N, CA, C and O atoms as a GROMACS GRO file, in nm:
protein
  352
    1UNK      N    1  10.039   4.324  17.015
    1UNK     CA    2  10.062   4.450  17.068
    1UNK      C    3   9.911   4.503  17.090
    1UNK      O    4   9.859   4.507  16.979
    2UNK      N    5   9.785   4.560  17.228
    2UNK     CA    6   9.752   4.651  17.261
    2UNK      C    7   9.708   4.786  17.166
    2UNK      O    8   9.790   4.872  17.133
    3UNK      N    9   9.545   4.787  17.124
    3UNK     CA   10   9.500   4.888  17.086
    3UNK      C   11   9.599   4.958  17.144
    3UNK      O   12   9.654   4.903  17.239
    4UNK      N   13   9.658   5.129  17.094
    4UNK     CA   14   9.595   5.215  17.153
    4UNK      C   15   9.458   5.284  17.239
    4UNK      O   16   9.445   5.323  17.355
    5UNK      N   17   9.353   5.274  17.101
    5UNK     CA   18   9.248   5.360  17.156
    5UNK      C   19   9.195   5.261  17.290
    5UNK      O   20   9.167   5.305  17.402
    6UNK      N   21   9.189   5.094  17.238
    6UNK     CA   22   9.154   5.020  17.339
    6UNK      C   23   9.237   5.048  17.495
    6UNK      O   24   9.156   5.057  17.588
    7UNK      N   25   9.369   5.062  17.532
    7UNK     CA   26   9.436   5.103  17.668
    7UNK      C   27   9.372   5.261  17.694
    7UNK      O   28   9.325   5.270  17.807
    8UNK      N   29   9.359   5.406  17.599
    8UNK     CA   30   9.311   5.466  17.651
    8UNK      C   31   9.171   5.452  17.689
    8UNK      O   32   9.133   5.414  17.800
    9UNK      N   33   9.120   5.475  17.623
    9UNK     CA   34   8.983   5.354  17.704
    9UNK      C   35   8.964   5.346  17.853
    9UNK      O   36   8.889   5.422  17.914
   10UNK      N   37   9.052   5.228  17.921
   10UNK     CA   38   9.042   5.102  17.995
   10UNK      C   39   9.078   5.222  18.125
   10UNK      O   40   9.021   5.258  18.227
   11UNK      N   41   9.215   5.261  18.049
   11UNK     CA   42   9.276   5.413  18.165
   11UNK      C   43   9.114   5.522  18.172
   11UNK      O   44   9.024   5.505  18.254
   12UNK      N   45   9.115   5.600  18.093
   12UNK     CA   46   8.951   5.697  18.133
   12UNK      C   47   8.839   5.564  18.242
   12UNK      O   48   8.732   5.580  18.302
   13UNK      N   49   8.920   5.455  18.226
   13UNK     CA   50   8.768   5.371  18.351
   13UNK      C   51   8.827   5.333  18.495
   13UNK      O   52   8.765   5.269  18.580
   14UNK      N   53   8.951   5.381  18.509
   14UNK     CA   54   9.005   5.337  18.583
   14UNK      C   55   9.013   5.472  18.722
   14UNK      O   56   9.006   5.595  18.712
   15UNK      N   57   9.026   5.408  18.810
   15UNK     CA   58   8.954   5.496  18.951
   15UNK      C   59   9.155   5.533  18.984
   15UNK      O   60   9.255   5.499  18.922
   16UNK      N   61   9.134   5.619  19.115
   16UNK     CA   62   9.298   5.676  19.118
   16UNK      C   63   9.417   5.587  19.176
   16UNK      O   64   9.538   5.603  19.169
   17UNK      N   65   9.354   5.504  19.226
   17UNK     CA   66   9.447   5.350  19.273
   17UNK      C   67   9.569   5.325  19.165
   17UNK      O   68   9.690   5.342  19.163
   18UNK      N   69   9.421   5.254  19.033
   18UNK     CA   70   9.446   5.176  18.948
   18UNK      C   71   9.613   5.279  18.863
   18UNK      O   72   9.726   5.232  18.853
   19UNK      N   73   9.575   5.391  18.826
   19UNK     CA   74   9.615   5.495  18.712
   19UNK      C   75   9.724   5.465  18.772
   19UNK      O   76   9.806   5.399  18.709
   20UNK      N   77   9.767   5.521  18.973
   20UNK     CA   78   9.888   5.506  19.000
   20UNK      C   79  10.003   5.337  18.956
   20UNK      O   80  10.120   5.322  18.921
   21UNK      N   81   9.910   5.262  18.979
   21UNK     CA   82   9.996   5.150  19.020
   21UNK      C   83  10.032   5.151  18.781
   21UNK      O   84  10.130   5.116  18.715
   22UNK      N   85   9.950   5.187  18.755
   22UNK     CA   86   9.971   5.216  18.550
   22UNK      C   87  10.077   5.334  18.550
   22UNK      O   88  10.134   5.321  18.442
   23UNK      N   89  10.128   5.433  18.612
   23UNK     CA   90  10.192   5.550  18.587
   23UNK      C   91  10.327   5.412  18.658
   23UNK      O   92  10.406   5.359  18.580
   24UNK      N   93  10.327   5.382  18.792
   24UNK     CA   94  10.449   5.287  18.858
   24UNK      C   95  10.465   5.182  18.725
   24UNK      O   96  10.571   5.185  18.662
   25UNK      N   97  10.377   5.108  18.694
   25UNK     CA   98  10.469   5.006  18.577
   25UNK      C   99  10.539   5.111  18.420
   25UNK      O  100  10.646   5.081  18.368
   26UNK      N  101  10.463   5.212  18.377
   26UNK     CA  102  10.529   5.300  18.272
   26UNK      C  103  10.691   5.352  18.348
   26UNK      O  104  10.798   5.363  18.288
   27UNK      N  105  10.672   5.372  18.459
   27UNK     CA  106  10.859   5.407  18.488
   27UNK      C  107  10.927   5.320  18.477
   27UNK      O  108  11.027   5.338  18.407
   28UNK      N  109  10.910   5.212  18.527
   28UNK     CA  110  10.971   5.087  18.536
   28UNK      C  111  11.001   5.006  18.395
   28UNK      O  112  11.085   4.917  18.384
   29UNK      N  113  10.901   5.064  18.271
   29UNK     CA  114  10.932   5.031  18.187
   29UNK      C  115  10.989   5.101  18.096
   29UNK      O  116  11.022   5.047  17.990
   30UNK      N  117  11.018   5.262  18.124
   30UNK     CA  118  11.127   5.394  18.105
   30UNK      C  119  11.252   5.346  18.098
   30UNK      O  120  11.332   5.355  18.006
   31UNK      N  121  11.267   5.266  18.262
   31UNK     CA  122  11.381   5.269  18.316
   31UNK      C  123  11.450   5.117  18.252
   31UNK      O  124  11.560   5.064  18.235
   32UNK      N  125  11.339   5.098  18.234
   32UNK     CA  126  11.421   4.928  18.191
   32UNK      C  127  11.468   4.961  18.021
   32UNK      O  128  11.574   4.929  17.966
   33UNK      N  129  11.351   5.035  17.964
   33UNK     CA  130  11.460   5.082  17.753
   33UNK      C  131  11.506   5.112  17.856
   33UNK      O  132  11.508   5.020  17.938
   34UNK      N  133  11.582   5.290  17.917
   34UNK     CA  134  11.665   5.377  17.905
   34UNK      C  135  11.851   5.277  17.956
   34UNK      O  136  11.966   5.298  17.918
   35UNK      N  137  11.798   5.187  18.043
   35UNK     CA  138  11.893   5.037  18.124
   35UNK      C  139  11.914   5.040  18.016
   35UNK      O  140  11.959   5.148  17.978
   36UNK      N  141  11.894   4.921  17.897
   36UNK     CA  142  11.872   4.891  17.819
   36UNK      C  143  11.937   4.921  17.724
   36UNK      O  144  12.017   4.843  17.675
   37UNK      N  145  11.914   5.060  17.672
   37UNK     CA  146  11.916   5.072  17.577
   37UNK      C  147  12.124   5.175  17.593
   37UNK      O  148  12.228   5.155  17.530
   38UNK      N  149  12.090   5.269  17.700
   38UNK     CA  150  12.233   5.261  17.793
   38UNK      C  151  12.405   5.167  17.731
   38UNK      O  152  12.504   5.196  17.664
   39UNK      N  153  12.364   5.075  17.790
   39UNK     CA  154  12.412   4.947  17.759
   39UNK      C  155  12.459   4.872  17.604
   39UNK      O  156  12.527   4.780  17.559
   40UNK      N  157  12.361   4.997  17.560
   40UNK     CA  158  12.403   4.897  17.446
   40UNK      C  159  12.503   5.011  17.365
   40UNK      O  160  12.566   4.978  17.264
   41UNK      N  161  12.509   5.158  17.426
   41UNK     CA  162  12.647   5.183  17.322
   41UNK      C  163  12.738   5.224  17.401
   41UNK      O  164  12.732   5.229  17.524
   42UNK      N  165  12.875   5.274  17.292
   42UNK     CA  166  12.949   5.275  17.366
   42UNK      C  167  13.022   5.396  17.329
   42UNK      O  168  12.986   5.460  17.230
   43UNK      N  169  13.157   5.446  17.426
   43UNK     CA  170  13.253   5.580  17.383
   43UNK      C  171  13.293   5.598  17.201
   43UNK      O  172  13.363   5.529  17.128
   44UNK      N  173  13.216   5.717  17.175
   44UNK     CA  174  13.312   5.691  16.998
   44UNK      C  175  13.127   5.660  16.927
   44UNK      O  176  13.091   5.723  16.828
   45UNK      N  177  13.048   5.576  16.985
   45UNK     CA  178  12.932   5.564  16.889
   45UNK      C  179  12.867   5.704  16.855
   45UNK      O  180  12.855   5.804  16.927
   46UNK      N  181  12.814   5.676  16.673
   46UNK     CA  182  12.796   5.813  16.634
   46UNK      C  183  12.625   5.780  16.680
   46UNK      O  184  12.562   5.674  16.682
   47UNK      N  185  12.584   5.920  16.712
   47UNK     CA  186  12.449   5.924  16.737
   47UNK      C  187  12.334   6.034  16.723
   47UNK      O  188  12.360   6.153  16.709
   48UNK      N  189  12.252   6.002  16.727
   48UNK     CA  190  12.118   6.148  16.690
   48UNK      C  191  12.026   6.136  16.747
   48UNK      O  192  11.982   6.021  16.754
   49UNK      N  193  11.966   6.222  16.801
   49UNK     CA  194  11.823   6.274  16.863
   49UNK      C  195  11.768   6.379  16.826
   49UNK      O  196  11.811   6.456  16.740
   50UNK      N  197  11.684   6.386  16.879
   50UNK     CA  198  11.586   6.502  16.851
   50UNK      C  199  11.596   6.639  17.025
   50UNK      O  200  11.615   6.614  17.144
   51UNK      N  201  11.572   6.766  16.955
   51UNK     CA  202  11.587   6.862  17.098
   51UNK      C  203  11.447   6.931  17.089
   51UNK      O  204  11.354   6.952  17.011
   52UNK      N  205  11.489   6.954  17.214
   52UNK     CA  206  11.399   7.056  17.247
   52UNK      C  207  11.279   7.091  17.181
   52UNK      O  208  11.160   7.068  17.200
   53UNK      N  209  11.370   7.179  17.066
   53UNK     CA  210  11.283   7.275  16.961
   53UNK      C  211  11.259   7.211  16.855
   53UNK      O  212  11.205   7.279  16.768
   54UNK      N  213  11.284   7.084  16.824
   54UNK     CA  214  11.244   6.976  16.708
   54UNK      C  215  11.338   6.955  16.624
   54UNK      O  216  11.321   6.856  16.553
   55UNK      N  217  11.490   7.053  16.598
   55UNK     CA  218  11.595   7.047  16.581
   55UNK      C  219  11.646   6.881  16.597
   55UNK      O  220  11.633   6.825  16.706
   56UNK      N  221  11.706   6.809  16.477
   56UNK     CA  222  11.796   6.634  16.510
   56UNK      C  223  11.902   6.678  16.488
   56UNK      O  224  11.944   6.746  16.394
   57UNK      N  225  11.990   6.607  16.656
   57UNK     CA  226  12.076   6.675  16.633
   57UNK      C  227  12.178   6.578  16.646
   57UNK      O  228  12.141   6.480  16.709
   58UNK      N  229  12.350   6.574  16.588
   58UNK     CA  230  12.401   6.466  16.586
   58UNK      C  231  12.543   6.477  16.645
   58UNK      O  232  12.610   6.580  16.651
   59UNK      N  233  12.580   6.348  16.689
   59UNK     CA  234  12.684   6.386  16.799
   59UNK      C  235  12.791   6.255  16.800
   59UNK      O  236  12.794   6.172  16.710
   60UNK      N  237  12.873   6.253  16.913
   60UNK     CA  238  12.936   6.076  16.925
   60UNK      C  239  12.966   6.077  17.106
   60UNK      O  240  13.036   6.151  17.175
   61UNK      N  241  12.916   6.010  17.126
   61UNK     CA  242  12.936   5.920  17.222
   61UNK      C  243  13.070   5.966  17.339
   61UNK      O  244  13.184   5.928  17.311
   62UNK      N  245  13.050   6.045  17.460
   62UNK     CA  246  13.162   6.016  17.493
   62UNK      C  247  13.151   6.006  17.629
   62UNK      O  248  13.227   6.084  17.686
   63UNK      N  249  13.062   5.916  17.724
   63UNK     CA  250  13.010   5.892  17.814
   63UNK      C  251  12.900   5.800  17.816
   63UNK      O  252  12.796   5.830  17.758
   64UNK      N  253  12.916   5.644  17.903
   64UNK     CA  254  12.771   5.663  17.885
   64UNK      C  255  12.765   5.642  18.072
   64UNK      O  256  12.870   5.620  18.132
   65UNK      N  257  12.627   5.652  18.148
   65UNK     CA  258  12.593   5.640  18.235
   65UNK      C  259  12.520   5.505  18.234
   65UNK      O  260  12.529   5.405  18.163
   66UNK      N  261  12.440   5.544  18.345
   66UNK     CA  262  12.340   5.387  18.440
   66UNK      C  263  12.207   5.469  18.324
   66UNK      O  264  12.173   5.404  18.225
   67UNK      N  265  12.156   5.577  18.344
   67UNK     CA  266  12.020   5.578  18.222
   67UNK      C  267  12.056   5.697  18.150
   67UNK      O  268  11.952   5.749  18.108
   68UNK      N  269  12.165   5.766  18.114
   68UNK     CA  270  12.217   5.881  18.050
   68UNK      C  271  12.352   5.885  17.997
   68UNK      O  272  12.450   5.834  18.050
   69UNK      N  273  12.348   5.985  17.832
   69UNK     CA  274  12.476   5.922  17.778
   69UNK      C  275  12.531   6.044  17.717
   69UNK      O  276  12.490   6.094  17.612
   70UNK      N  277  12.604   6.078  17.774
   70UNK     CA  278  12.654   6.251  17.753
   70UNK      C  279  12.698   6.235  17.588
   70UNK      O  280  12.754   6.137  17.538
   71UNK      N  281  12.661   6.341  17.527
   71UNK     CA  282  12.669   6.378  17.370
   71UNK      C  283  12.744   6.480  17.301
   71UNK      O  284  12.702   6.594  17.286
   72UNK      N  285  12.888   6.423  17.248
   72UNK     CA  286  12.931   6.564  17.174
   72UNK      C  287  12.884   6.633  17.054
   72UNK      O  288  12.952   6.610  16.954
   73UNK      N  289  12.822   6.682  17.045
   73UNK     CA  290  12.760   6.762  16.950
   73UNK      C  291  12.841   6.910  16.815
   73UNK      O  292  12.809   6.983  16.722
   74UNK      N  293  12.947   6.875  16.893
   74UNK     CA  294  13.050   6.988  16.799
   74UNK      C  295  13.136   7.073  16.977
   74UNK      O  296  13.205   7.052  17.076
   75UNK      N  297  13.030   7.202  16.874
   75UNK     CA  298  13.066   7.341  17.019
   75UNK      C  299  12.956   7.322  17.185
   75UNK      O  300  12.964   7.407  17.274
   76UNK      N  301  12.853   7.184  17.196
   76UNK     CA  302  12.758   7.166  17.355
   76UNK      C  303  12.810   6.992  17.331
   76UNK      O  304  12.827   6.916  17.235
   77UNK      N  305  12.821   6.987  17.464
   77UNK     CA  306  12.779   6.857  17.473
   77UNK      C  307  12.617   6.848  17.595
   77UNK      O  308  12.578   6.936  17.673
   78UNK      N  309  12.558   6.710  17.568
   78UNK     CA  310  12.462   6.718  17.584
   78UNK      C  311  12.470   6.580  17.695
   78UNK      O  312  12.569   6.510  17.679
   79UNK      N  313  12.388   6.545  17.788
   79UNK     CA  314  12.358   6.484  17.895
   79UNK      C  315  12.207   6.409  17.776
   79UNK      O  316  12.123   6.469  17.710
   80UNK      N  317  12.221   6.321  17.788
   80UNK     CA  318  12.090   6.259  17.715
   80UNK      C  319  11.999   6.142  17.752
   80UNK      O  320  12.070   6.042  17.743
   81UNK      N  321  11.869   6.103  17.790
   81UNK     CA  322  11.827   5.990  17.820
   81UNK      C  323  11.829   5.939  17.683
   81UNK      O  324  11.764   5.985  17.590
   82UNK      N  325  11.910   5.841  17.679
   82UNK     CA  326  11.935   5.700  17.639
   82UNK      C  327  11.844   5.640  17.556
   82UNK      O  328  11.879   5.584  17.452
   83UNK      N  329  11.689   5.649  17.609
   83UNK     CA  330  11.611   5.620  17.505
   83UNK      C  331  11.605   5.687  17.421
   83UNK      O  332  11.575   5.649  17.308
   84UNK      N  333  11.648   5.875  17.472
   84UNK     CA  334  11.569   5.943  17.290
   84UNK      C  335  11.681   5.886  17.178
   84UNK      O  336  11.660   5.859  17.060
   85UNK      N  337  11.778   5.877  17.236
   85UNK     CA  338  11.925   5.832  17.125
   85UNK      C  339  11.914   5.741  17.010
   85UNK      O  340  11.875   5.628  17.039
   86UNK      N  341  11.939   5.764  16.881
   86UNK     CA  342  11.922   5.642  16.789
   86UNK      C  343  12.071   5.641  16.725
   86UNK      O  344  12.114   5.743  16.671
   87UNK      N  345  12.126   5.557  16.730
   87UNK     CA  346  12.235   5.538  16.691
   87UNK      C  347  12.243   5.517  16.536
   87UNK      O  348  12.153   5.452  16.483
   88UNK      N  349  12.366   5.578  16.444
   88UNK     CA  350  12.341   5.607  16.336
   88UNK      C  351  12.499   5.593  16.327
   88UNK      O  352  12.557   5.613  16.220
   0.00000   0.00000   0.00000
């Protein structure tokens, strides 16, 4: 894996076209990770994720979409990006 400081320094030296190309590659990688994670989850699986307020939310998968997963956390159902979930 590339050292993070080296990668950051390389980004700082990029021009606008190179930055746009890097952003496109990052988006592709995020989509791949989300899709792969979503395919590994099944209905009824116990998962957890960290909410916006920093609280850890635990629930059960009720539906798996292409990139998102619906998690039933008791009172609330959350539609969460699959890459944010951890199976427990």
